C-alpha positions in Angstrom: -20.7 -5.8 -3.6 -22.1 -6.6 -7.0 -24.6 -9.2 -5.6 -24.9 -10.9 -9.3 -21.6 -11.0 -9.8 -21.2 -12.4 -6.5 -23.4 -15.3 -6.7 -22.2 -16.1 -10.3 -18.8 -16.9 -9.1 -19.5 -18.1 -5.8 -21.8 -21.0 -7.7 -19.1 -21.7 -10.2 -16.6 -21.3 -7.4 -13.9 -24.7 -6.9 -10.9 -25.3 -5.1 -9.7 -26.3 -8.5 -10.1 -22.7 -9.8 -8.1 -21.6 -6.5 -5.4 -23.7 -7.4 -4.9 -23.1 -10.5 -4.7 -19.0 -10.3 -2.0 -19.9 -7.7 -0.3 -22.0 -9.7 -0.7 -19.4 -12.8 0.2 -16.5 -10.5 3.6 -17.9 -9.7 4.2 -19.5 -13.3 4.2 -15.7 -14.7 6.1 -14.5 -11.6 8.7 -17.9 -11.7 9.1 -17.2 -8.1 6.7 -18.2 -5.0 4.4 -16.0 -3.6 5.3 -15.8 0.6 2.2 -14.4 1.8 -1.7 -15.6 1.6 -3.7 -14.8 -2.0 -7.9 -15.0 -1.5 -10.0 -17.4 -3.3 -11.8 -14.5 -4.4 -11.3 -10.8 -6.2 -14.1 -7.9 -5.4 -16.6 -7.4 -7.6 -16.8 -3.4 -7.5 -20.1 -2.0 -8.5 -20.3 1.9 -9.5 -21.5 3.9 -6.6 -18.7 2.0 -4.8 -16.3 2.7 -6.6 -17.2 6.6 -6.8 -17.7 6.6 -3.2 -14.1 5.6 -1.9 -12.6 7.2 -5.1 -14.4 10.2 -3.7 -13.2 9.8 -0.5 -9.5 8.7 -1.8 -9.3 12.1 -4.2 -10.6 14.5 -1.2 -8.0 13.0 1.5 -4.8 13.1 -1.0 -6.3 17.0 -1.9 -6.0 17.8 1.4 -2.9 16.1 2.1 -1.2 18.3 -0.8 -2.1 21.7 -0.1 1.0 23.4 0.6 -0.2 24.8 3.7 -0.7 21.9 5.5 2.5 20.4 4.2 4.3 23.5 5.6 2.6 22.8 9.1 4.3 18.8 8.9 7.4 19.8 8.5 8.6 18.5 11.9 7.3 15.4 11.6 10.3 14.8 9.2 13.8 13.8 11.4 16.9 15.0 10.2 18.3 11.5 9.6 15.8 11.1 6.5 15.6 15.2 5.5 17.9 15.1 1.9 17.7 18.2 0.0 15.3 18.9 -3.4 12.5 17.5 -1.9 9.9 17.4 -4.5 6.5 19.4 -4.1 4.4 16.2 -3.9 5.6 12.3 -3.8 5.1 10.5 -6.7 3.3 7.9 -5.1 1.0 7.4 -2.0 -1.5 5.0 -0.9 -4.6 5.4 1.4 -5.9 2.3 3.2 -10.3 2.4 3.9 -11.5 0.0 5.7 -15.2 -1.3 4.3 -18.0 -0.2 7.1 -21.7 -0.1 7.1 -23.2 3.4 6.6 -26.1 4.6 8.3 -28.5 4.3 5.0 -27.4 0.4 5.2 -24.4 1.3 2.3 -21.0 0.1 2.3 -18.6 3.0 3.0 -14.9 3.7 3.6 -13.1 4.6 6.7 -9.8 5.8 7.0 -6.9 3.5 9.0 -3.8 4.1 7.1 -1.7 6.4 5.2 1.5 6.2 2.9 3.9 8.2 1.0 5.5 5.4 -0.3 5.2 2.5 -2.9 3.2 -0.4 -3.0 2.3 -3.4 -4.8 1.9 -1.8 -8.3 3.4 -4.7 -10.5 2.0 -7.8 -8.6 -1.3 -5.6 -8.0 -1.6 -5.8 -12.3 -0.2 -9.4 -12.3 -2.5 -11.0 -10.0 -5.4 -9.0 -11.8 -4.5 -10.4 -15.0 -4.4 -13.8 -13.7 -8.2 -13.4 -12.2 -9.5 -11.5 -15.0 -8.6 -14.1 -17.6 -9.7 -16.8 -15.3 -13.2 -15.1 -14.5 -13.5 -14.7 -18.3 -13.8 -19.0 -18.5 -16.7 -19.1 -16.1 -19.7 -19.7 -18.0 -22.1 -16.3 -17.0 -19.5 -14.2 -16.5 -18.2 -10.9 -18.3 -15.5 -12.2 -20.5 -13.6 -8.5 -20.2 -13.0 -7.0 -17.0 -11.2 -3.3 -15.2 -9.0 -3.0 -12.6 -8.0 1.0 -13.2 -9.7 3.9 -11.9 -10.6 7.2 -13.5 -11.4 5.8 -17.0 -7.4 4.8 -17.7 -7.0 2.0 -20.2 -4.5 -0.6 -19.5 -1.7 0.4 -22.1 -2.3 4.4 -20.7 -2.1 3.3 -16.9 1.2 1.1 -17.7 2.6 3.9 -19.3 1.9 6.0 -16.2 3.7 3.7 -14.0 6.5 3.6 -16.2 6.7 7.3 -16.1 6.5 7.6 -12.3 8.9 4.8 -11.8 11.6 6.8 -14.6 10.8 10.2 -15.6 12.5 9.5 -18.7 15.7 7.3 -17.4 17.5 4.0 -18.9 15.9 1.4 -16.7 19.3 -0.2 -15.7 20.0 3.0 -14.1 16.7 3.0 -11.9 17.1 0.7 -9.1 14.1 -0.6 -7.0 16.3 0.1 -3.1 15.5 -2.5 -0.3 16.8 -4.4 2.1 18.4 -7.9 1.4 15.3 -7.8 -1.4 15.2 -11.6 -2.3 14.2 -12.2 1.4 11.4 -9.4 1.4 7.9 -10.6 1.3 7.1 -8.0 -1.2 9.6 -9.8 -3.7 6.8 -10.9 -6.1 6.1 -7.2 -6.4 9.7 -7.0 -7.1 9.9 -9.5 -9.8 6.8 -8.0 -11.3 8.3 -4.5 -11.5 11.2 -5.5 -13.2 8.8 -7.6 -15.8 6.9 -4.7 -16.8 9.2 -2.1 -16.2 12.5 -3.1 -16.0 13.5 -1.3 -12.6 15.4 -4.3 -10.9 16.1 -4.9 -6.9 18.8 -3.8 -5.2 19.8 -4.3 -2.1 21.1 -1.2 0.5 24.6 -2.9 1.5 25.4 -3.5 -2.1 25.1 0.3 -3.4 29.2 1.8 -4.4 29.7 5.9 -4.0 32.3 8.5 -5.5 31.6 11.6 -3.4 27.9 12.6 -4.5 27.4 9.8 -7.3 26.2 6.4 -6.2 26.7 3.1 -8.5 26.2 -0.3 -8.6 27.6 -3.3 -9.9 25.9 -5.9 -12.7 28.0 -8.4 -14.3 31.2 -7.1 -13.6 29.9 -3.6 -14.7 30.0 -0.2 -12.6 26.2 1.5 -13.4 25.5 4.7 -12.6 22.0 5.3 -10.1 20.2 8.0 -11.7 16.9 7.2 -10.0 15.6 5.7 -6.7 12.4 4.2 -6.2 12.6 4.0 -2.8 11.4 1.2 -1.1 13.2 0.7 2.5 11.4 0.6 5.2 12.7 3.0 7.8 12.0 1.5 10.9 13.3 -2.1 9.5 16.6 -0.2 8.6 16.9 1.6 12.3 16.3 -2.6 13.7 19.0 -4.0 11.5 22.0 -1.3 11.8 23.0 -2.9 8.5 26.4 -0.9 6.6 26.1 1.7 4.3 28.0 4.1 2.0 25.3 7.0 2.2 23.0 8.3 4.7 19.6 9.2 3.5 19.7 12.9 4.3 23.2 13.8 2.1 22.7 16.0 -0.6 23.4 12.6 -3.5 23.3 13.2 -7.0 20.0 11.0 -7.7 16.6 11.7 -8.0 14.6 10.1 -5.6 10.4 8.3 -5.8 9.9 8.8 -3.6 11.5 11.2 -1.3 12.5 9.8 2.2 11.1 12.5 4.0 7.2 11.4 2.5 7.2 8.6 4.8 7.3 10.8 7.5 4.8 13.5 6.0 2.2 11.7 4.7 1.5 8.5 7.6 -0.3 7.6 10.3 0.5 11.0 11.8 -1.8 12.9 9.5 -4.6 11.8 10.3 -4.7 14.0 13.2 -5.0 17.3 11.7 -7.0 15.6 8.4 -10.8 17.0 8.6 -12.7 14.5 6.7 -16.1 12.7 7.2 -14.3 9.1 6.1 -11.2 9.9 8.8 -11.8 8.5 12.4 -10.9 10.8 15.3 -7.2 10.3 16.2 -4.9 11.9 18.9 -1.4 11.3 20.2 -1.0 9.2 23.7 0.9 12.5 24.3 -2.3 14.5 24.1 -3.6 12.3 26.8 -5.5 9.2 27.7 -9.1 8.3 27.9 -10.4 6.4 31.2 -12.3 3.7 28.3 -9.7 2.6 25.7 -12.6 0.1 24.8 -13.4 2.0 21.2 -9.5 2.7 20.2 -6.6 1.0 18.9 -3.2 1.8 19.9 -0.7 2.7 17.0 2.9 3.7 16.4 3.0 6.1 13.9 5.7 4.7 11.9 5.6 1.0 12.5 5.1 -0.7 8.6 2.6 -3.8 7.9 0.4 -3.6 11.1 3.8 -3.6 13.4 3.1 -3.2 17.1 -0.3 -2.0 16.8 -2.8 -3.2 19.5 -6.4 -3.7 18.7 -8.1 -3.8 22.2 -5.8 -1.6 24.0 -5.5 -1.7 27.9 -4.0 1.0 30.3 -1.2 -1.4 31.3 -0.3 -1.3 27.4 -0.3 2.5 27.3 1.7 2.5 30.4 4.7 0.5 29.2 5.3 3.6 26.8 7.9 5.6 27.9 6.7 9.1 28.5 9.0 10.1 26.1 7.9 8.1 23.1 4.4 9.1 23.4 4.2 11.2 21.2 5.2 8.4 18.7 2.2 7.0 19.1 -1.6 7.3 18.4 -4.9 6.5 19.7 -7.6 6.0 16.8 -11.1 5.9 16.9 -11.7 2.0 16.3 -13.6 0.8 13.2 -16.4 -1.6 12.7 -15.7 -3.1 9.2 -18.7 -4.7 7.9 -19.1 -7.7 6.1 -18.7 -7.3 2.3 -19.7 -10.2 0.9 -19.9 -14.3 2.1 -17.6 -17.1 0.9 -19.0 -20.0 -0.8 -19.3 -21.7 2.9 -21.6 -18.7 4.2 -18.4 -17.2 6.5 -18.9 -13.2 6.4 -15.7 -11.4 4.4 -14.1 -8.4 5.6 -12.4 -6.2 3.4 -9.5 -3.7 3.4 -9.2 -1.3 0.5 -6.3 0.6 -0.4 -6.3 3.4 -2.7 -3.1 3.3 -4.9 -2.0 6.8 -6.3 1.0 7.6 -8.6 2.4 11.3 -10.1 5.3 11.9 -12.6 7.6 14.3 -11.8 6.3 17.5 -13.2 2.7 16.6 -12.9 0.9 19.1 -10.5 -1.4 16.7 -8.8 -1.9 12.7 -7.6 -3.5 10.5 -9.8 -5.7 7.8 -8.4 -4.9 4.2 -11.0 -6.1 1.2 -9.0 -6.3 -0.9 -5.7 -5.0 -3.4 -3.7 -7.4 -5.4 -1.4 -6.8 -7.4 1.9 -9.6 -9.9 3.0 -10.1 -10.9 6.3 -12.4 -13.5 8.7 -10.6 -12.4 11.4 -10.8 -9.8 14.2 -9.0 -7.1 12.4 -7.1 -7.1 9.3 -3.4 -8.8 9.3 -1.7 -12.5 9.1 -1.9 -12.7 12.8 -6.1 -12.6 12.9 -6.6 -14.4 10.3 -3.8 -18.1 11.1 -5.7 -21.3 9.4 -8.5 -19.5 8.0 -9.6 -19.7 4.1 -11.2 -16.7 1.9 -8.4 -14.5 3.4 -5.6 -12.8 1.7 -4.3 -10.5 -0.8 -7.0 -9.6 -3.2 -7.9 -7.6 -6.1 -11.0 -5.2 -7.2 -12.7 -5.3 -10.6 -15.8 -4.3 -12.5 -17.0 -5.7 -16.2 -15.8 -3.7 -18.8 
């Protein structure tokens, strides 16, 4: 990362600064943030941005090829094969580990794909907070950027608005999830409502008449014209919650994204992608190597790292029923490189999520922004970073 900015930031850092950032963030959200926010942003130099953006755009271009999409249709369960699926999703995420390349530079390695929403609203708010506090540090730039492709803030916010609303009244667009108030992503739901007027609604509260969906608010029945789809389907299947519709039905609503993209663009995609930043990946059903030390075992469709075995054993593989082995992958293990050092001198690793949007009618996905997760544990995720500092949610920034 940018060494001069890192040196200046670390020299000025204090517990008071970090506390002020957290308090400012929660004050603006008017809620507690239930996940860990890291003590620092990351400072992206130009060559780093260009390398990661190029890799993400090239991978999404492969995913967007109609021939490739047609070859993946078997991935979509009938329960989620609703009609009128658009040619591409409205949102997508490409998650890269930061690794050390042979020439010593920092480069990307794909660890996850999602044709699914991420924390667009929360990331913008977190970036706002960090960049305002950065501008107050002596010797640091007073203006910062977070958007790729030369997007200015107003244009980027408008692009997300168009992606979410597609011209509809925000009251008739819902952010759909399971019991939204209890989700760890609730701060993003607050930010999404604040920025674009879209409210979170629980799946169980949706009402139906024929093929039309409605929600109730303040004693009024409001038609649902468009659904910002945030339901994680493995969570839905575990909970068995009652609902008035099924995701495969021909309903008079617009999906953003359509349920099928959760399966079409996923870890499963890594089996057939051909790119230097994509680690070798195979289905467990295709055979298991004798030496598992260079592999990670992952379920195809789990969310937020659920079920992942970082150091799998033969016993772990043996526990998978034969009928389910086509739902698990063995992925070449990625060696995360230290991206920077904390004020205590501890090496910190990072994962960069490249976040794409596409308003309906646009022919291609647009890389807009990033989301970062910092780690000092063996791998990313809460379970590997318990009781550690300088880990958690972060943002990538660079001087304007």
